[in-house]
N, C-alpha and C positions, 0 to 999 in steps of 0.2 A: 433582409438579405437580398444581395442582387441577381435577382433571375438570369441577367441577360448574359452577366460576365464573361464568362466562359465563352459566348455568341461573337465577340467584339472585334476579331480578326477576322472570324469566319461570313466574306460578304458574300459566297454565292447564296448563303440561307437568307439574306438581307437582297438580296438581286436578283432572287425569282422572284420575288412577292414583291416588291419595288417596281418589278417589271407588269406582271399581271393589273397593279395600283394604274399604271400608265395606259398601260390598254385599255383596259377594262373600267376605268373613272369612274363612268356612269352608270355600269351595272353594279359595281362599289357599294355606290350611294345609293340607288336602288334597295339593294340590298339590305343595307344600314336600314331603310326606312320601313323594310318588311318584318325586320325586327326592331321597330319604333323607337329610335334614336331620336331625339331631337332635333330639330336644326342645328344647337350649339353644337348638341357630341357628333355633326357631320364633321366639323370641321379639323378633326383630325386627320381625315383625307390628304388635304390639303395642306397641311403642317408636318404629317409625313412625307408627302412627296416636294417639300420647300426642305424641309431638312439632307433628303438624298441630296437634293441638289448642292448644297452644304459641304456635304460631306464630301462631294464630288468634286465640287473647286476648290476646296481645301487640302485636297488628297494632291491636288495637283500642282498649289501653288508648295505643297511642302517636299514632291517631287522634283521642282525645279529649283529651289530653294537648297534640297542636299546634293542635288546635282553642278550643281554652281560654288557650295562648297567643296566638294569632294575636284573640282578642277582648279579653284584657287588656291589648297593642300597645299594640292600637286605642285602647282605654279611656283608657292611660296620655296618651296625646296630647293627648285632648283635653281631661283632667284640668290637666295643665298648660297650655294655653289658659286655661284657665280662673281659670287661679292659683290651680287650691285644689294647691300643691307637696305636703306633707306625704299628701295622703289619694295622691298620683301615686308617691310615694314608695315608698308601702307598695304598689302593687300592683309598681310595679317588683320590689321584691324578689321578691312574688310568680313573675313574669313568671321571676327570675333562678334562683331554684326549680325552675322549669317546665323550662329548658333543662338542670340536669343530668340528672330523669326523663326527659325526650326523649334526652338524650345517650343514658345506660343503655336506655332502651327499643329506639332505635339498634341499639344492638353487641347487644343480648339477639337479637332480628330477626335481625339477619345472620347472629349465629352459627347459631340454630335455624334457619335455612334451608339451612345449612353441612351441617350434621347431618343434616337432615332429605334432601334430594340426595344425601347420600352415603352415608344406609340407603334412600335410595328404587331408588340404583344395585346395591346386592348383593341384592335381591329378583331372583330370573329370572323370566320368562316362564310363566303357568300352564302344565299341562300339558293339550293334549285329553284326554278322560275315556276316550279309545282305547287312550292311551299304554302300555304294562304296566308293572307296579311287576317291580325290577332294580337288581340295581348296575355291573356291566359289560356289556363288548360280548358276551357270553356267554348274556347273559339276552336280549339283542334278539332278537322274535321275529319268525321267519319267514311273511313276508305271504306271498310269493308263491316257491314251491319251482322249479325250472329242472326238468322235465321231456322235457328231449332227449338227446343222445348227448354225453357228454364226449371228447374226440377222444382217442383212446389214439395213444400216439408213440410206443411200443415197449418196450424195454426201458432204454435208455439217453440218456433226454429231456434237453436241453441248458436250462440256465435259461437270462435272457435274455441278463442277463450274462457269461455266454462265447460263446452268441450275437453281442456288440453285438462282441464280440474277432474272432470270428469273418469277419464281413460287415462290418464297419470299420463300424456300425453311427452309437453316441456313446461318446466317450471321457472315462471317470471321472474317472481320475489326470492326464490334461490339464487337464481343470474343478477339477481340487484345485493344479496348477498355475500357472491365472490364478489363481483364485479363492481357492476350501475343497473341503473337502467337500461334496457334495451341488450340487452345481454342474455337471452334465454338460453337455461340450460335440456336438450332435451335428454331424455330416460328411457329404458323400458321397450314399449315397441315403437315408440317416440322414437326414438335413436333410428331406430332399423327402417322405420318407413324413410325418413331424413336421408340416410344411406342408401338406400332402396331407388330413391329420386334422382339422387345424386348420380346412381350407376347407369341409370337408367337410359338418361340425358348424355354422359358422354360414351354408350352405346348406340344409342343412335347418331350422337355427333361424327361417330368413328365409322359407323355404315354410310355413313354418307362421302367418307373421303378428306372428315378432318385427320390431322395427327394432334394425338395427345401431348399434352405437355404440362409438368409438374414445375409451375413456375415460383421463383424467390416470393416471399407475403410481404418483403420492403425492400421497395425502390429508392436510388438516390434521387438526389435534385434535377440531374438532367434527366433523366429516363422520366421523371414525372413533370415537366416541362416539357420535354417532345412531345407528349402525347395532348397536351394541352389543360394539366390537372396545374398547373400553376402559369400561371399565376389565380389563375381561374379561379379555381376551387380550393386555394390553401387550407380556407376558413375551414372547409369538411373534411380534410383529412388530416389521420392523427399522425403528432410527428414524433421521433426519436431526437431530442438536439445532443445528445452527447454524440449521438454516432451523423448525426444528418439524415435520419435518414426517415420516408414515410410508408406506412400500414398502408397497401393499397386498397382502394374505393373499388375495386375491380382487376380483373385479369388481364381486362383488353391492355393498360397498362405495362407491367413486364415480358407480354407474348409481343405485340407491337414491337416493341425495341426488342426485339431479337436481332431484328434488319437495320437498325442503326445503323446508319453512315456507310452503307455496302450495296455496293452496284451490282443488281441480279441480275441472270442471265432471264431475257423476253422466254424460254420460249418453258421457261419455269411456272410462269402463270398459269393457274389460280395456286399461289400459295395456302395451306387454309391449316390450319391448327384451331384445339379447342382445348379448355382450362376449365378444372375445380377447383379454387378457391377459396376459405372463407373471405366476407371482406370486407372491411370497416369503411363507417361515416356516419361522423358527427349528428350530419342532420341539424334541423332546425326545429327549437325544440317548439310542439304545442299541443292541444289538450284537446278530448273528447276523441268520440269513439271510433273515427275516422282512424287514430295512432293508437288506438290498446291493440292488446295481444301483438301481434306481428306486424298488423299493418306498419310499424314503422319501428324499427329498429336498428342497434350502432354494429353489432355483427349478423352477418348472415351469410348463408352459401350460394354460390350461383355457378353455374357451367356454362360458360362462356366461347362462341366459336366468331371467329376473325378472321378474314383474305386480305392477300396483298392482290391487287389486281391490275391486268393493262386497263388504261384508262378507257380508255374503247366497249368494253365491258364489264367495267362496274356496276351498270344500274340493270344490265340481265341479272348481275352476280348478288344484286342489291335483293331485286325480287326472287333469287333461287334461295336466299337465306331467311323471307321472309315464307315461303314455301313449305319450311323446313321448319321451323318454329310452329304454321300453321298445326303440320303431320303429328307433331310432337303431344302439341294440348289437343288433337282430336286422338289420338288413343290412349291419354288419360279423360278422356270422355269430360273436358268440362266445357261449360258455353262463353267464347271469346268473341272479341270482336278486333280491329286492327284500327288507330288511328292517324294521319296521317299530321304532325303534328304543327300549328301554325308557327310565323315569325317569333311572337312575343314569348313560346313555350321553348324554340327551337336552342339546341346543346350550345356552347360558343364555339365548338368544333366543330359542329356538323353544317352539309350542306342539306341532306334529307334525311330525317330519322321516322320511323313506322313504331311507335306503339302499341302492344299487345295488352287489354285486360279482359281477366275473367271476374265474370260474373259470383258472386261472393252473395248467394240464395239467403242466409241467414243473413249477414246485414243489411241487405236491398240494394249493393251496390257494384259496382265496376272498380275494380283494382289492378291495376300496373305490373304485368308481371315482365314484360321485357320492351328493349330498347333495338330495333334495328335501323344503323346509322351507314350513310357512306361519306364521309370524310372529304373525297375527292384528294386534291394534293395538300389539304390543309397540315393531317401532319407530317404526311411525308416528306413538307417542306423544309421542317423543321426536323423531321427524321433524319435526311437526306438519305431518305429509302432511293432508289434511282436505278434504270435499267438504260443500255443500251438501244437506239433506235439505230441504227445505219449507225454515222458515224456521231451524231450529235446525243446528247442523254437528256433524260426527258426523268420527272416522276411519276412511281406508281400514286395510283390507286389506291387506300386501305376501306376496312370496311368493319364493325362489329358489331355482333349481337348476342341478347343475350338469352340464353339456350338450354334452361331456364334461371330465372331466381328463385330463390326456394322457399321465401319465408311466403309471402303473403302465394304461392299456392298451393305448399300447405294449409295454408287456411282455408285458398278454398274447397282443398278435398275432403280439408273434413267435413266443414258447415253442408256444401252440397250432396255428400255420402250418407250424412246420417242418419241411420233407424233407430230404431225401441231395441232392437241387438247393438248395435255399434256402428261404428264406424264404417262403410263396403270400400274395397280394396277395387280401385281399377284392373280389368284383366291385366293389363297389359303389365303395372307393377307388381303381379300375385309371383312370377318366378322370382324375383327379386328381395321382396317383404317375405316370402314361404309362409304366408295367412296371409287370409282371404277375408279377414278379420279382423278391424280393432276393436275388443272389449275389454 
């Protein structure tokens, strides 16, 4: 599939990014180094700039050839009317030559645009200067450590997959029978607890001014490409070949596409949306306790928050979103910490990402439950989400975060709140569950 074919004629998308590359070449290269690009891979920047130069010179030559052909074609008609057949035939031969030249130039231009688009789609977002260097998640920076108490569960705490069997919360084996591995089936009080978490997260978001959205669970290739899932994460998405649709890996994809190809009014910033959806991800297969139970699944529930913001205010908004997620976790009484992702762990489309991790007392490890990111203009450049700034048109900034992803929240709640009598439900969830203990 050609992920860039629909953009070949949309030079605005190319030019905005090419302009940034030309004006900030050293910054882009330094950003790629922060992302651990090798020296030979850094050549993509010069290759893209050379392709753009070729595109412009080819376009200029094509325009001149078309102009000459049109002028000569008119001249041929006049000469025939004047009876100057021999002179007209000579010019007609030149028109024929130009048709061949024009055809060659059009093919070169099309091929150059395709290569340019392909090159642009391989260059990730330029990291924010605060992004630390590093190769893997072990190099992420602890931005905010947990300073409270860690639950003491005694000598023999049970992991959530054992608690799920004991209290009939969810059934992984039955999910495997119905669909396959990684598709849990929740039941009884476990299903009610899952629904309670969803409603609690949505209410927290709407109380914070986010408009609730129920989006489609499948998107077309344009929507997936616009937010950066294609081509970067194609292998992680489930694909419906007959209809050319993708099951969403996150509500970020359909919600962010609400303003695709829209010029918004500056006074409407920020536009804030929240959405609950199931999310579908293939995920790389691996084994061990770190992926047991709900630690890694192919279908999970998540409440997403998305903002469209003025560029001058997007980093204030990012910290506002961090505070929102922190507040939700505080109400759930879960120990958590915040990490600033290093260059090697930073998502392809993100300029700066903070991850939230909750502590799983039974597994004695931190579990990622949220990523909050500022994409600056990287997504809006693909989406063409713009606003008027006086007479000029500028790109908006997009941000999104998990508030929250439920699978590992469920795992931590079960493990951290286990008692001999059952699983104690946090106070904030009880109006939603309508029970105080899961037994």
